[in-house]
Each structure stands twice: as structure tokens, then as C-alpha cells.
N, CA, C and O atoms as a Maestro MAE file, in Angstrom:
{
 s_m_m2io_version
 :::
 2.0.0
}

f_m_ct {
 s_m_title
 :::
 protein
 m_atom[288] {
  # First column is atom index #
  i_m_mmod_type
  r_m_x_coord
  r_m_y_coord
  r_m_z_coord
  i_m_residue_number
  s_m_chain_name
  s_m_pdb_residue_name
  s_m_pdb_atom_name
  i_m_atomic_number
  :::
  1 25 -6.365 13.455 -5.573 1 A "UNK " " N  " 7
  2 3 -5.282 13.792 -6.338 1 A "UNK " " CA " 6
  3 2 -4.995 15.267 -5.532 1 A "UNK " " C  " 6
  4 15 -5.770 15.976 -4.891 1 A "UNK " " O  " 8
  5 25 -3.379 15.437 -5.877 2 A "UNK " " N  " 7
  6 3 -3.382 16.829 -5.442 2 A "UNK " " CA " 6
  7 2 -3.512 17.863 -6.547 2 A "UNK " " C  " 6
  8 15 -3.409 17.676 -7.759 2 A "UNK " " O  " 8
  9 25 -3.770 19.046 -5.860 3 A "UNK " " N  " 7
  10 3 -3.857 19.775 -7.395 3 A "UNK " " CA " 6
  11 2 -2.813 20.130 -7.988 3 A "UNK " " C  " 6
  12 15 -1.818 20.359 -7.302 3 A "UNK " " O  " 8
  13 25 -2.759 20.261 -9.324 4 A "UNK " " N  " 7
  14 3 -2.149 20.603 -10.165 4 A "UNK " " CA " 6
  15 2 -0.547 18.763 -10.387 4 A "UNK " " C  " 6
  16 15 0.485 18.751 -11.058 4 A "UNK " " O  " 8
  17 25 -1.015 17.889 -9.687 5 A "UNK " " N  " 7
  18 3 -0.252 16.750 -10.244 5 A "UNK " " CA " 6
  19 2 -1.103 15.674 -10.351 5 A "UNK " " C  " 6
  20 15 -1.219 14.833 -9.459 5 A "UNK " " O  " 8
  21 25 -1.711 15.653 -11.405 6 A "UNK " " N  " 7
  22 3 -2.568 14.272 -12.161 6 A "UNK " " CA " 6
  23 2 -2.189 13.155 -11.349 6 A "UNK " " C  " 6
  24 15 -2.920 12.746 -10.446 6 A "UNK " " O  " 8
  25 25 -0.789 12.506 -11.699 7 A "UNK " " N  " 7
  26 3 -0.394 11.217 -11.176 7 A "UNK " " CA " 6
  27 2 0.050 11.302 -9.921 7 A "UNK " " C  " 6
  28 15 1.067 10.653 -9.675 7 A "UNK " " O  " 8
  29 25 -0.397 11.878 -9.123 8 A "UNK " " N  " 7
  30 3 0.260 11.840 -7.469 8 A "UNK " " CA " 6
  31 2 -1.143 11.327 -7.158 8 A "UNK " " C  " 6
  32 15 -2.264 11.742 -7.450 8 A "UNK " " O  " 8
  33 25 -0.451 9.730 -6.098 9 A "UNK " " N  " 7
  34 3 -1.977 9.032 -5.661 9 A "UNK " " CA " 6
  35 2 -2.313 9.858 -4.513 9 A "UNK " " C  " 6
  36 15 -1.725 10.667 -3.797 9 A "UNK " " O  " 8
  37 25 -3.701 9.257 -4.621 10 A "UNK " " N  " 7
  38 3 -4.295 10.107 -3.518 10 A "UNK " " CA " 6
  39 2 -4.099 9.175 -2.017 10 A "UNK " " C  " 6
  40 15 -4.454 9.590 -0.914 10 A "UNK " " O  " 8
  41 25 -3.600 8.146 -2.221 11 A "UNK " " N  " 7
  42 3 -3.173 7.376 -1.216 11 A "UNK " " CA " 6
  43 2 -2.004 6.366 -1.254 11 A "UNK " " C  " 6
  44 15 -2.110 5.437 -2.055 11 A "UNK " " O  " 8
  45 25 -0.695 6.457 -0.335 12 A "UNK " " N  " 7
  46 3 0.280 5.503 -0.395 12 A "UNK " " CA " 6
  47 2 0.406 5.008 0.976 12 A "UNK " " C  " 6
  48 15 0.336 5.739 1.964 12 A "UNK " " O  " 8
  49 25 0.582 3.832 1.004 13 A "UNK " " N  " 7
  50 3 0.852 2.971 2.213 13 A "UNK " " CA " 6
  51 2 2.471 2.597 2.125 13 A "UNK " " C  " 6
  52 15 3.005 2.734 1.024 13 A "UNK " " O  " 8
  53 25 3.194 2.172 3.143 14 A "UNK " " N  " 7
  54 3 4.194 1.468 3.246 14 A "UNK " " CA " 6
  55 2 4.494 0.386 4.321 14 A "UNK " " C  " 6
  56 15 4.008 0.521 5.444 14 A "UNK " " O  " 8
  57 25 5.115 -0.464 4.081 15 A "UNK " " N  " 7
  58 3 5.288 -1.706 5.499 15 A "UNK " " CA " 6
  59 2 6.958 -1.377 5.561 15 A "UNK " " C  " 6
  60 15 7.837 -1.108 4.741 15 A "UNK " " O  " 8
  61 25 6.870 -1.542 6.878 16 A "UNK " " N  " 7
  62 3 8.404 -1.092 7.828 16 A "UNK " " CA " 6
  63 2 8.692 -2.530 8.301 16 A "UNK " " C  " 6
  64 15 7.814 -3.361 8.531 16 A "UNK " " O  " 8
  65 25 10.164 -2.754 8.434 17 A "UNK " " N  " 7
  66 3 10.388 -3.805 9.382 17 A "UNK " " CA " 6
  67 2 11.804 -3.052 9.563 17 A "UNK " " C  " 6
  68 15 12.567 -2.721 8.655 17 A "UNK " " O  " 8
  69 25 11.970 -2.865 10.911 18 A "UNK " " N  " 7
  70 3 13.178 -2.088 11.644 18 A "UNK " " CA " 6
  71 2 13.718 -1.140 10.777 18 A "UNK " " C  " 6
  72 15 14.873 -1.287 10.379 18 A "UNK " " O  " 8
  73 25 12.863 0.064 10.338 19 A "UNK " " N  " 7
  74 3 13.539 1.336 9.596 19 A "UNK " " CA " 6
  75 2 13.524 0.626 8.121 19 A "UNK " " C  " 6
  76 15 13.904 1.469 7.308 19 A "UNK " " O  " 8
  77 25 13.293 -0.331 7.626 20 A "UNK " " N  " 7
  78 3 13.626 -0.942 6.768 20 A "UNK " " CA " 6
  79 2 12.073 -1.094 5.376 20 A "UNK " " C  " 6
  80 15 11.349 -2.089 5.355 20 A "UNK " " O  " 8
  81 25 11.938 -0.191 4.631 21 A "UNK " " N  " 7
  82 3 10.867 -0.289 3.609 21 A "UNK " " CA " 6
  83 2 10.721 -1.684 3.241 21 A "UNK " " C  " 6
  84 15 11.784 -2.133 2.814 21 A "UNK " " O  " 8
  85 25 9.830 -2.475 3.257 22 A "UNK " " N  " 7
  86 3 9.644 -3.477 2.877 22 A "UNK " " CA " 6
  87 2 8.606 -3.950 1.769 22 A "UNK " " C  " 6
  88 15 8.765 -4.959 1.081 22 A "UNK " " O  " 8
  89 25 7.351 -2.949 1.677 23 A "UNK " " N  " 7
  90 3 6.461 -3.315 1.027 23 A "UNK " " CA " 6
  91 2 5.924 -1.639 0.332 23 A "UNK " " C  " 6
  92 15 6.123 -0.619 0.991 23 A "UNK " " O  " 8
  93 25 5.337 -1.601 -0.868 24 A "UNK " " N  " 7
  94 3 4.563 0.062 -0.947 24 A "UNK " " CA " 6
  95 2 3.136 -0.559 -1.892 24 A "UNK " " C  " 6
  96 15 2.860 -1.662 -2.364 24 A "UNK " " O  " 8
  97 25 2.484 0.702 -1.869 25 A "UNK " " N  " 7
  98 3 0.820 0.287 -2.381 25 A "UNK " " CA " 6
  99 2 0.850 1.964 -2.312 25 A "UNK " " C  " 6
  100 15 1.223 2.764 -1.454 25 A "UNK " " O  " 8
  101 25 0.281 2.084 -3.623 26 A "UNK " " N  " 7
  102 3 -0.375 3.592 -4.048 26 A "UNK " " CA " 6
  103 2 -1.838 3.277 -4.729 26 A "UNK " " C  " 6
  104 15 -2.097 2.250 -5.357 26 A "UNK " " O  " 8
  105 25 -2.716 4.333 -4.487 27 A "UNK " " N  " 7
  106 3 -3.610 4.101 -5.044 27 A "UNK " " CA " 6
  107 2 -3.935 4.422 -6.810 27 A "UNK " " C  " 6
  108 15 -5.013 4.450 -7.405 27 A "UNK " " O  " 8
  109 25 -2.871 4.586 -7.190 28 A "UNK " " N  " 7
  110 3 -2.672 4.804 -8.650 28 A "UNK " " CA " 6
  111 2 -2.513 3.372 -9.056 28 A "UNK " " C  " 6
  112 15 -3.274 2.929 -9.916 28 A "UNK " " O  " 8
  113 25 -1.549 2.564 -8.492 29 A "UNK " " N  " 7
  114 3 -1.488 1.113 -8.882 29 A "UNK " " CA " 6
  115 2 -2.303 -0.112 -8.221 29 A "UNK " " C  " 6
  116 15 -2.241 -1.303 -8.527 29 A "UNK " " O  " 8
  117 25 -2.968 0.420 -7.378 30 A "UNK " " N  " 7
  118 3 -3.797 -0.522 -6.419 30 A "UNK " " CA " 6
  119 2 -2.921 -1.866 -6.215 30 A "UNK " " C  " 6
  120 15 -3.622 -2.865 -6.057 30 A "UNK " " O  " 8
  121 25 -1.827 -2.038 -6.193 31 A "UNK " " N  " 7
  122 3 -1.328 -3.218 -5.882 31 A "UNK " " CA " 6
  123 2 -0.367 -2.767 -4.745 31 A "UNK " " C  " 6
  124 15 0.027 -1.601 -4.696 31 A "UNK " " O  " 8
  125 25 0.098 -3.926 -3.610 32 A "UNK " " N  " 7
  126 3 1.194 -3.984 -2.956 32 A "UNK " " CA " 6
  127 2 2.301 -4.645 -3.857 32 A "UNK " " C  " 6
  128 15 2.087 -5.622 -4.575 32 A "UNK " " O  " 8
  129 25 3.650 -3.925 -3.723 33 A "UNK " " N  " 7
  130 3 4.911 -4.361 -3.970 33 A "UNK " " CA " 6
  131 2 6.001 -4.561 -3.370 33 A "UNK " " C  " 6
  132 15 6.633 -3.582 -2.971 33 A "UNK " " O  " 8
  133 25 6.458 -5.784 -3.173 34 A "UNK " " N  " 7
  134 3 7.833 -6.114 -2.379 34 A "UNK " " CA " 6
  135 2 9.088 -5.207 -2.693 34 A "UNK " " C  " 6
  136 15 9.557 -5.276 -3.829 34 A "UNK " " O  " 8
  137 25 9.631 -4.410 -1.820 35 A "UNK " " N  " 7
  138 3 10.999 -3.935 -1.932 35 A "UNK " " CA " 6
  139 2 12.240 -4.531 -1.684 35 A "UNK " " C  " 6
  140 15 13.272 -4.119 -2.215 35 A "UNK " " O  " 8
  141 25 12.205 -5.398 -0.974 36 A "UNK " " N  " 7
  142 3 13.332 -5.914 -0.339 36 A "UNK " " CA " 6
  143 2 13.259 -7.295 -1.158 36 A "UNK " " C  " 6
  144 15 12.185 -7.858 -1.369 36 A "UNK " " O  " 8
  145 25 14.551 -7.810 -1.620 37 A "UNK " " N  " 7
  146 3 14.277 -9.103 -2.073 37 A "UNK " " CA " 6
  147 2 14.785 -10.322 -0.841 37 A "UNK " " C  " 6
  148 15 15.170 -11.427 -1.225 37 A "UNK " " O  " 8
  149 25 14.756 -10.130 -0.023 38 A "UNK " " N  " 7
  150 3 14.979 -10.724 1.351 38 A "UNK " " CA " 6
  151 2 13.238 -11.252 1.692 38 A "UNK " " C  " 6
  152 15 12.953 -12.418 1.966 38 A "UNK " " O  " 8
  153 25 12.178 -10.076 1.596 39 A "UNK " " N  " 7
  154 3 11.361 -10.442 1.639 39 A "UNK " " CA " 6
  155 2 10.682 -11.419 0.681 39 A "UNK " " C  " 6
  156 15 9.875 -12.283 1.023 39 A "UNK " " O  " 8
  157 25 11.210 -11.119 -0.858 40 A "UNK " " N  " 7
  158 3 10.541 -12.089 -1.725 40 A "UNK " " CA " 6
  159 2 10.766 -13.484 -1.214 40 A "UNK " " C  " 6
  160 15 9.830 -14.282 -1.244 40 A "UNK " " O  " 8
  161 25 11.757 -13.778 -0.822 41 A "UNK " " N  " 7
  162 3 12.179 -14.911 -0.792 41 A "UNK " " CA " 6
  163 2 11.761 -15.649 0.610 41 A "UNK " " C  " 6
  164 15 12.005 -16.835 0.833 41 A "UNK " " O  " 8
  165 25 11.116 -14.799 1.489 42 A "UNK " " N  " 7
  166 3 10.666 -15.369 3.223 42 A "UNK " " CA " 6
  167 2 9.034 -15.613 2.434 42 A "UNK " " C  " 6
  168 15 8.324 -16.552 2.793 42 A "UNK " " O  " 8
  169 25 8.669 -14.807 1.531 43 A "UNK " " N  " 7
  170 3 6.811 -15.099 1.286 43 A "UNK " " CA " 6
  171 2 6.787 -15.925 0.022 43 A "UNK " " C  " 6
  172 15 5.737 -16.071 -0.605 43 A "UNK " " O  " 8
  173 25 8.059 -16.531 -0.407 44 A "UNK " " N  " 7
  174 3 8.223 -17.207 -1.433 44 A "UNK " " CA " 6
  175 2 7.013 -18.254 -1.610 44 A "UNK " " C  " 6
  176 15 6.136 -18.384 -2.463 44 A "UNK " " O  " 8
  177 25 7.368 -18.983 -0.363 45 A "UNK " " N  " 7
  178 3 5.935 -20.174 -0.091 45 A "UNK " " CA " 6
  179 2 4.614 -19.668 0.429 45 A "UNK " " C  " 6
  180 15 3.795 -20.500 0.819 45 A "UNK " " O  " 8
  181 25 4.360 -18.526 0.466 46 A "UNK " " N  " 7
  182 3 2.912 -17.938 1.064 46 A "UNK " " CA " 6
  183 2 2.227 -16.962 -0.610 46 A "UNK " " C  " 6
  184 15 1.996 -15.763 -0.770 46 A "UNK " " O  " 8
  185 25 2.132 -17.815 -1.306 47 A "UNK " " N  " 7
  186 3 1.167 -17.308 -2.872 47 A "UNK " " CA " 6
  187 2 0.792 -16.180 -2.694 47 A "UNK " " C  " 6
  188 15 1.067 -15.228 -3.424 47 A "UNK " " O  " 8
  189 25 -0.096 -16.139 -1.388 48 A "UNK " " N  " 7
  190 3 -1.285 -15.136 -1.273 48 A "UNK " " CA " 6
  191 2 -0.797 -13.912 -0.471 48 A "UNK " " C  " 6
  192 15 -1.553 -13.255 0.246 48 A "UNK " " O  " 8
  193 25 0.458 -13.659 -0.629 49 A "UNK " " N  " 7
  194 3 1.186 -12.826 0.459 49 A "UNK " " CA " 6
  195 2 0.728 -11.540 0.023 49 A "UNK " " C  " 6
  196 15 0.175 -10.737 0.775 49 A "UNK " " O  " 8
  197 25 0.977 -11.329 -1.294 50 A "UNK " " N  " 7
  198 3 0.772 -9.955 -1.808 50 A "UNK " " CA " 6
  199 2 -0.796 -9.777 -1.889 50 A "UNK " " C  " 6
  200 15 -1.296 -8.739 -1.455 50 A "UNK " " O  " 8
  201 25 -1.456 -10.617 -2.351 51 A "UNK " " N  " 7
  202 3 -3.205 -10.711 -2.783 51 A "UNK " " CA " 6
  203 2 -3.766 -10.100 -1.282 51 A "UNK " " C  " 6
  204 15 -4.849 -9.550 -1.079 51 A "UNK " " O  " 8
  205 25 -2.503 -10.421 -0.146 52 A "UNK " " N  " 7
  206 3 -3.681 -10.304 1.295 52 A "UNK " " CA " 6
  207 2 -2.997 -8.884 1.714 52 A "UNK " " C  " 6
  208 15 -3.692 -7.967 2.151 52 A "UNK " " O  " 8
  209 25 -2.150 -8.813 1.617 53 A "UNK " " N  " 7
  210 3 -1.619 -7.355 1.864 53 A "UNK " " CA " 6
  211 2 -2.527 -6.334 0.977 53 A "UNK " " C  " 6
  212 15 -3.101 -5.450 1.614 53 A "UNK " " O  " 8
  213 25 -2.697 -6.371 -0.336 54 A "UNK " " N  " 7
  214 3 -3.141 -5.580 -0.980 54 A "UNK " " CA " 6
  215 2 -4.465 -5.044 -0.586 54 A "UNK " " C  " 6
  216 15 -4.813 -3.892 -0.327 54 A "UNK " " O  " 8
  217 25 -5.318 -6.504 -0.608 55 A "UNK " " N  " 7
  218 3 -6.828 -5.888 0.261 55 A "UNK " " CA " 6
  219 2 -6.492 -5.372 1.184 55 A "UNK " " C  " 6
  220 15 -7.012 -4.258 1.260 55 A "UNK " " O  " 8
  221 25 -5.590 -5.690 2.324 56 A "UNK " " N  " 7
  222 3 -5.331 -4.690 3.641 56 A "UNK " " CA " 6
  223 2 -5.327 -3.419 3.297 56 A "UNK " " C  " 6
  224 15 -6.058 -2.581 3.826 56 A "UNK " " O  " 8
  225 25 -4.092 -3.060 1.929 57 A "UNK " " N  " 7
  226 3 -4.211 -1.551 1.699 57 A "UNK " " CA " 6
  227 2 -5.213 -1.062 1.121 57 A "UNK " " C  " 6
  228 15 -5.278 0.163 1.025 57 A "UNK " " O  " 8
  229 25 -6.320 -1.940 0.553 58 A "UNK " " N  " 7
  230 3 -7.234 -1.115 -0.306 58 A "UNK " " CA " 6
  231 2 -8.208 -1.214 1.102 58 A "UNK " " C  " 6
  232 15 -8.781 -0.161 1.385 58 A "UNK " " O  " 8
  233 25 -8.392 -2.106 1.796 59 A "UNK " " N  " 7
  234 3 -9.144 -1.438 2.839 59 A "UNK " " CA " 6
  235 2 -8.971 -0.184 3.790 59 A "UNK " " C  " 6
  236 15 -9.790 0.635 4.207 59 A "UNK " " O  " 8
  237 25 -7.551 -0.336 3.990 60 A "UNK " " N  " 7
  238 3 -7.174 0.895 4.584 60 A "UNK " " CA " 6
  239 2 -7.390 2.276 3.906 60 A "UNK " " C  " 6
  240 15 -7.716 3.323 4.465 60 A "UNK " " O  " 8
  241 25 -7.108 2.039 2.410 61 A "UNK " " N  " 7
  242 3 -8.008 3.334 1.554 61 A "UNK " " CA " 6
  243 2 -8.907 3.425 1.732 61 A "UNK " " C  " 6
  244 15 -9.141 4.555 2.160 61 A "UNK " " O  " 8
  245 25 -9.310 3.137 1.698 62 A "UNK " " N  " 7
  246 3 -11.006 3.241 1.984 62 A "UNK " " CA " 6
  247 2 -11.757 3.799 3.207 62 A "UNK " " C  " 6
  248 15 -12.768 4.500 3.247 62 A "UNK " " O  " 8
  249 25 -10.913 3.249 4.295 63 A "UNK " " N  " 7
  250 3 -11.417 3.663 5.785 63 A "UNK " " CA " 6
  251 2 -10.396 5.384 5.840 63 A "UNK " " C  " 6
  252 15 -10.803 6.439 6.326 63 A "UNK " " O  " 8
  253 25 -9.647 5.242 5.470 64 A "UNK " " N  " 7
  254 3 -8.972 6.863 5.359 64 A "UNK " " CA " 6
  255 2 -9.694 7.629 4.688 64 A "UNK " " C  " 6
  256 15 -10.094 8.649 5.248 64 A "UNK " " O  " 8
  257 25 -10.007 7.417 3.542 65 A "UNK " " N  " 7
  258 3 -10.666 8.008 2.555 65 A "UNK " " CA " 6
  259 2 -12.017 8.510 3.080 65 A "UNK " " C  " 6
  260 15 -12.427 9.669 3.007 65 A "UNK " " O  " 8
  261 25 -12.533 7.639 3.526 66 A "UNK " " N  " 7
  262 3 -14.034 7.895 4.793 66 A "UNK " " CA " 6
  263 2 -13.809 8.942 5.689 66 A "UNK " " C  " 6
  264 15 -14.600 9.880 5.784 66 A "UNK " " O  " 8
  265 25 -12.738 8.846 6.385 67 A "UNK " " N  " 7
  266 3 -12.507 9.398 7.666 67 A "UNK " " CA " 6
  267 2 -12.388 10.973 7.115 67 A "UNK " " C  " 6
  268 15 -13.017 11.949 7.524 67 A "UNK " " O  " 8
  269 25 -11.465 10.918 6.146 68 A "UNK " " N  " 7
  270 3 -11.273 12.613 5.608 68 A "UNK " " CA " 6
  271 2 -12.843 13.110 4.944 68 A "UNK " " C  " 6
  272 15 -13.241 14.231 4.630 68 A "UNK " " O  " 8
  273 25 -13.324 12.151 4.903 69 A "UNK " " N  " 7
  274 3 -15.134 12.724 4.400 69 A "UNK " " CA " 6
  275 2 -15.411 13.023 5.494 69 A "UNK " " C  " 6
  276 15 -15.216 14.202 5.789 69 A "UNK " " O  " 8
  277 25 -15.912 12.201 6.432 70 A "UNK " " N  " 7
  278 3 -16.227 12.787 7.696 70 A "UNK " " CA " 6
  279 2 -15.612 14.105 8.379 70 A "UNK " " C  " 6
  280 15 -16.319 14.971 8.894 70 A "UNK " " O  " 8
  281 25 -14.029 14.160 8.313 71 A "UNK " " N  " 7
  282 3 -13.866 15.439 8.964 71 A "UNK " " CA " 6
  283 2 -14.015 16.903 7.974 71 A "UNK " " C  " 6
  284 15 -13.832 18.060 8.353 71 A "UNK " " O  " 8
  285 25 -14.425 16.402 6.535 72 A "UNK " " N  " 7
  286 3 -15.080 17.987 5.885 72 A "UNK " " CA " 6
  287 2 -15.952 18.436 6.256 72 A "UNK " " C  " 6
  288 15 -16.348 19.501 5.782 72 A "UNK " " O  " 8
  :::
 }
 m_bond[287] {
  # First column is bond index #
  i_m_from
  i_m_to
  i_m_order
  :::
  1 1 2 1
  2 2 3 1
  3 3 4 2
  4 3 5 1
  5 5 6 1
  6 6 7 1
  7 7 8 2
  8 7 9 1
  9 9 10 1
  10 10 11 1
  11 11 12 2
  12 11 13 1
  13 13 14 1
  14 14 15 1
  15 15 16 2
  16 15 17 1
  17 17 18 1
  18 18 19 1
  19 19 20 2
  20 19 21 1
  21 21 22 1
  22 22 23 1
  23 23 24 2
  24 23 25 1
  25 25 26 1
  26 26 27 1
  27 27 28 2
  28 27 29 1
  29 29 30 1
  30 30 31 1
  31 31 32 2
  32 31 33 1
  33 33 34 1
  34 34 35 1
  35 35 36 2
  36 35 37 1
  37 37 38 1
  38 38 39 1
  39 39 40 2
  40 39 41 1
  41 41 42 1
  42 42 43 1
  43 43 44 2
  44 43 45 1
  45 45 46 1
  46 46 47 1
  47 47 48 2
  48 47 49 1
  49 49 50 1
  50 50 51 1
  51 51 52 2
  52 51 53 1
  53 53 54 1
  54 54 55 1
  55 55 56 2
  56 55 57 1
  57 57 58 1
  58 58 59 1
  59 59 60 2
  60 59 61 1
  61 61 62 1
  62 62 63 1
  63 63 64 2
  64 63 65 1
  65 65 66 1
  66 66 67 1
  67 67 68 2
  68 67 69 1
  69 69 70 1
  70 70 71 1
  71 71 72 2
  72 71 73 1
  73 73 74 1
  74 74 75 1
  75 75 76 2
  76 75 77 1
  77 77 78 1
  78 78 79 1
  79 79 80 2
  80 79 81 1
  81 81 82 1
  82 82 83 1
  83 83 84 2
  84 83 85 1
  85 85 86 1
  86 86 87 1
  87 87 88 2
  88 87 89 1
  89 89 90 1
  90 90 91 1
  91 91 92 2
  92 91 93 1
  93 93 94 1
  94 94 95 1
  95 95 96 2
  96 95 97 1
  97 97 98 1
  98 98 99 1
  99 99 100 2
  100 99 101 1
  101 101 102 1
  102 102 103 1
  103 103 104 2
  104 103 105 1
  105 105 106 1
  106 106 107 1
  107 107 108 2
  108 107 109 1
  109 109 110 1
  110 110 111 1
  111 111 112 2
  112 111 113 1
  113 113 114 1
  114 114 115 1
  115 115 116 2
  116 115 117 1
  117 117 118 1
  118 118 119 1
  119 119 120 2
  120 119 121 1
  121 121 122 1
  122 122 123 1
  123 123 124 2
  124 123 125 1
  125 125 126 1
  126 126 127 1
  127 127 128 2
  128 127 129 1
  129 129 130 1
  130 130 131 1
  131 131 132 2
  132 131 133 1
  133 133 134 1
  134 134 135 1
  135 135 136 2
  136 135 137 1
  137 137 138 1
  138 138 139 1
  139 139 140 2
  140 139 141 1
  141 141 142 1
  142 142 143 1
  143 143 144 2
  144 143 145 1
  145 145 146 1
  146 146 147 1
  147 147 148 2
  148 147 149 1
  149 149 150 1
  150 150 151 1
  151 151 152 2
  152 151 153 1
  153 153 154 1
  154 154 155 1
  155 155 156 2
  156 155 157 1
  157 157 158 1
  158 158 159 1
  159 159 160 2
  160 159 161 1
  161 161 162 1
  162 162 163 1
  163 163 164 2
  164 163 165 1
  165 165 166 1
  166 166 167 1
  167 167 168 2
  168 167 169 1
  169 169 170 1
  170 170 171 1
  171 171 172 2
  172 171 173 1
  173 173 174 1
  174 174 175 1
  175 175 176 2
  176 175 177 1
  177 177 178 1
  178 178 179 1
  179 179 180 2
  180 179 181 1
  181 181 182 1
  182 182 183 1
  183 183 184 2
  184 183 185 1
  185 185 186 1
  186 186 187 1
  187 187 188 2
  188 187 189 1
  189 189 190 1
  190 190 191 1
  191 191 192 2
  192 191 193 1
  193 193 194 1
  194 194 195 1
  195 195 196 2
  196 195 197 1
  197 197 198 1
  198 198 199 1
  199 199 200 2
  200 199 201 1
  201 201 202 1
  202 202 203 1
  203 203 204 2
  204 203 205 1
  205 205 206 1
  206 206 207 1
  207 207 208 2
  208 207 209 1
  209 209 210 1
  210 210 211 1
  211 211 212 2
  212 211 213 1
  213 213 214 1
  214 214 215 1
  215 215 216 2
  216 215 217 1
  217 217 218 1
  218 218 219 1
  219 219 220 2
  220 219 221 1
  221 221 222 1
  222 222 223 1
  223 223 224 2
  224 223 225 1
  225 225 226 1
  226 226 227 1
  227 227 228 2
  228 227 229 1
  229 229 230 1
  230 230 231 1
  231 231 232 2
  232 231 233 1
  233 233 234 1
  234 234 235 1
  235 235 236 2
  236 235 237 1
  237 237 238 1
  238 238 239 1
  239 239 240 2
  240 239 241 1
  241 241 242 1
  242 242 243 1
  243 243 244 2
  244 243 245 1
  245 245 246 1
  246 246 247 1
  247 247 248 2
  248 247 249 1
  249 249 250 1
  250 250 251 1
  251 251 252 2
  252 251 253 1
  253 253 254 1
  254 254 255 1
  255 255 256 2
  256 255 257 1
  257 257 258 1
  258 258 259 1
  259 259 260 2
  260 259 261 1
  261 261 262 1
  262 262 263 1
  263 263 264 2
  264 263 265 1
  265 265 266 1
  266 266 267 1
  267 267 268 2
  268 267 269 1
  269 269 270 1
  270 270 271 1
  271 271 272 2
  272 271 273 1
  273 273 274 1
  274 274 275 1
  275 275 276 2
  276 275 277 1
  277 277 278 1
  278 278 279 1
  279 279 280 2
  280 279 281 1
  281 281 282 1
  282 282 283 1
  283 283 284 2
  284 283 285 1
  285 285 286 1
  286 286 287 1
  287 287 288 2
  :::
 }
}
């Protein structure tokens, strides 16, 4: 966490398409969340979409955390 900001997430990721944010993930919630109604419609038949993206973001979080640790 950032110094003095106890609720500030350690890691944040967003999915973008053509400059529009389609999803959001942070280390506090540990969940991907869709940000566009049209994405909810587009993924309606893919029940695993958010689970899959949550897993991808969690993996990215761990990778970036390890990389920062190496750089220290």
C-alpha cells in the first residue's frame, strides 16, 4: 500500500478497447469487474469470462510484485 493511504490498492489493472475502459481489477477486491453495459451483453453467454480475467489479473499482480521485488 502507498504510504499514508491504507485503502489504496497495491495493484490496479484495467482492460481497454479503443480508448474505452471495459473492465477493472485491483488488489483490494481481487475481482475483475465489467465497466460497460455492452461488455455485459457481449459476455452474457460466456459464464467464465470474469473468472478467467480475474485469474489473469491475479497472475499479473503476482508477476509485477515479484518483478518489483527483484528490482529492489
